[in-house]
C-alpha positions in Angstrom: 29.0 -8.7 -50.5 26.1 -10.4 -51.1 24.9 -13.0 -47.9 25.2 -17.0 -49.2 24.8 -20.3 -47.6 27.6 -22.7 -49.4 27.2 -26.6 -49.9 30.7 -27.5 -49.2 30.1 -31.6 -49.5 28.3 -33.9 -51.2 26.6 -33.9 -54.7 25.1 -30.9 -56.5 21.6 -29.8 -55.0 18.7 -31.4 -56.7 15.8 -28.8 -58.0 12.1 -30.1 -57.5 9.8 -27.0 -59.3 7.3 -25.7 -56.8 3.3 -25.8 -57.6 2.8 -24.4 -54.1 -0.4 -21.4 -54.5 1.8 -19.8 -51.1 5.2 -20.1 -53.3 4.5 -19.3 -56.5 3.3 -15.9 -55.3 7.2 -15.5 -54.0 8.5 -15.6 -57.6 6.2 -12.5 -58.5 9.0 -10.3 -61.1 8.9 -8.7 -64.6 11.4 -11.7 -65.9 10.7 -14.4 -66.1 12.3 -17.6 -63.2 11.1 -20.9 -62.2 10.5 -21.2 -58.4 12.7 -24.7 -57.5 13.0 -26.6 -54.4 15.8 -28.0 -52.5 16.4 -30.3 -49.7 20.3 -29.5 -48.1 21.8 -32.0 -44.3 22.9 -29.9 -42.1 24.3 -29.5 -38.8 22.8 -25.5 -37.9 19.6 -25.7 -39.9 18.2 -23.1 -37.4 20.7 -20.5 -37.8 20.7 -20.7 -41.1 17.7 -19.8 -41.5 18.4 -16.8 -38.9 20.5 -15.8 -41.3 18.4 -16.2 -44.4 16.1 -14.1 -42.1 18.5 -11.1 -41.5 19.1 -10.7 -45.1 15.8 -10.6 -45.9 15.3 -8.1 -43.1 17.8 -5.7 -44.3 16.3 -5.9 -47.4 19.4 -8.1 -49.0 19.9 -10.9 -50.9 20.7 -14.6 -49.8 22.5 -16.9 -52.4 22.5 -20.7 -52.6 26.5 -21.8 -53.9 26.8 -25.3 -54.9 28.8 -26.7 -57.4 27.1 -28.3 -60.7 27.4 -32.1 -61.9 30.5 -30.5 -63.7 32.7 -28.7 -61.0 31.4 -25.2 -61.7 30.4 -22.9 -59.3 26.5 -21.7 -59.3 24.5 -19.9 -57.2 20.6 -19.5 -56.6 18.8 -16.4 -54.8 16.8 -18.2 -51.6 13.1 -16.9 -51.6 12.2 -18.5 -48.5 13.6 -21.2 -45.8 13.2 -23.8 -43.5 14.2 -25.7 -40.8 12.9 -29.9 -40.8 14.3 -31.5 -37.6 14.3 -35.4 -39.0 15.7 -38.6 -36.8 19.0 -38.0 -39.1 19.4 -34.6 -38.6 18.6 -31.1 -39.3 17.1 -30.4 -42.8 16.9 -27.0 -44.8 14.1 -27.0 -47.6 15.5 -23.6 -49.6 12.6 -22.3 -52.2 15.5 -20.7 -54.8 14.4 -19.0 -58.0 15.8 -20.4 -61.2 16.1 -19.1 -64.6 14.6 -21.5 -67.0 18.0 -21.7 -69.4 19.5 -22.6 -66.1 17.2 -25.5 -65.5 18.3 -29.4 -66.9 15.4 -31.3 -67.0 15.4 -34.8 -69.0 13.1 -35.4 -71.4 11.7 -38.9 -71.9 11.7 -40.1 -75.2 9.9 -43.3 -74.4 11.5 -46.4 -73.9 14.6 -48.3 -76.0 12.7 -50.8 -76.9 9.7 -48.3 -78.4 11.6 -47.5 -80.7 13.3 -50.5 -81.7 9.9 -51.9 -82.4 8.6 -48.5 -84.1 11.8 -49.5 -86.8 10.6 -53.0 -87.3 
């Protein structure tokens, strides 16, 4: 059975593109994937990072399990994890691998006012 960290409350995670040199090295693979960073609030950040470390030491995979905005269950392999303590509590930083077709990017085609001016 695969190890997983499950988001049980709150909105779906927000994934951000990663361009850090060290993190891009995590993504070496014969397939095309994107490396994404997400931040998850937690009560037990140290224990979750240790769970990731145990999975990796045993050459296993650990997944971030969550619901997307449509409520469908999804999962993404976690490649790196770090716990950060803030004034509001623990925040788990998770670097995850995502396929390009799984990434929803909003395209910006300019301001609506620009389009109206072009039609005049």
